[in-house]
Legacy VTK file of the C-alpha trace (Angstrom):
# vtk DataFile Version 3.0
C-alpha trace
ASCII
DATASET POLYDATA
POINTS 86 float
147.228 -141.527 45.104
145.068 -139.056 43.269
145.202 -135.365 44.025
142.374 -133.938 46.089
139.414 -133.101 43.762
138.230 -129.496 43.396
134.508 -130.303 43.352
133.348 -130.200 47.011
130.925 -133.146 46.682
133.534 -135.318 45.042
136.115 -134.099 47.543
133.871 -135.109 50.470
133.374 -138.615 49.055
137.070 -138.875 48.331
138.031 -137.821 51.873
135.553 -140.287 53.442
136.951 -143.129 51.359
140.518 -142.145 52.227
139.690 -142.020 55.952
137.964 -145.419 55.883
140.966 -146.979 54.103
143.466 -145.401 56.474
141.561 -146.670 59.540
142.385 -150.220 58.447
146.135 -149.609 58.763
147.725 -149.762 62.217
150.170 -147.112 63.385
152.868 -149.773 63.714
152.378 -150.756 60.073
152.640 -147.117 58.966
155.909 -146.749 60.901
157.231 -150.003 59.425
156.438 -148.889 55.872
157.900 -145.444 56.520
161.161 -146.898 57.858
161.395 -149.234 54.861
160.979 -146.309 52.450
163.568 -144.232 54.320
166.163 -146.977 53.885
165.644 -147.087 50.142
165.701 -143.318 49.797
169.091 -143.314 51.633
170.389 -146.057 49.314
169.231 -144.106 46.280
170.897 -140.955 47.595
174.192 -142.750 48.215
174.147 -144.406 44.801
173.563 -140.992 43.261
176.540 -139.513 45.131
178.808 -142.390 44.158
177.732 -142.107 40.528
178.285 -138.341 40.551
181.817 -138.851 41.908
182.560 -141.648 39.416
182.914 -144.361 42.052
180.266 -146.462 40.329
178.564 -146.587 36.962
175.225 -148.074 35.993
173.526 -149.626 33.038
170.016 -150.829 32.266
169.194 -154.310 31.134
165.560 -155.090 30.533
163.633 -153.592 33.449
166.595 -153.738 35.864
169.369 -151.276 36.617
172.803 -152.687 37.412
175.625 -150.908 39.193
179.325 -151.663 39.000
182.338 -150.171 40.677
184.620 -148.145 38.413
188.146 -149.465 37.831
189.818 -146.437 39.429
187.707 -146.818 42.570
188.426 -150.543 42.642
192.184 -149.928 42.380
191.965 -147.353 45.169
190.106 -149.774 47.443
192.590 -152.526 46.664
195.433 -150.184 47.570
193.762 -149.131 50.825
193.085 -152.688 51.894
196.492 -153.950 50.742
195.186 -156.345 48.127
196.738 -156.934 44.772
195.576 -154.569 42.058
193.685 -156.452 39.391
LINES 1 87
86 0 1 2 3 4 5 6 7 8 9 10 11 12 13 14 15 16 17 18 19 20 21 22 23 24 25 26 27 28 29 30 31 32 33 34 35 36 37 38 39 40 41 42 43 44 45 46 47 48 49 50 51 52 53 54 55 56 57 58 59 60 61 62 63 64 65 66 67 68 69 70 71 72 73 74 75 76 77 78 79 80 81 82 83 84 85
């Protein structure tokens, strides 16, 4: 979305267009989109925390980002759950 223009005439046109577009979206749809975005922001936050604490690492391949669990974290989880350490 563009920032609100400084010129008052352009700003008025811009606001009218924004209002007409927003009238086409139901409140339920806005809530649905908002909830969807909240989930991904929480995932992003948790991935960031895990990366910061060296639980996971990431790498880019093409346009995708891949995450993998670090060996030390994997060994810890295997120990906690009583599995063999691999």
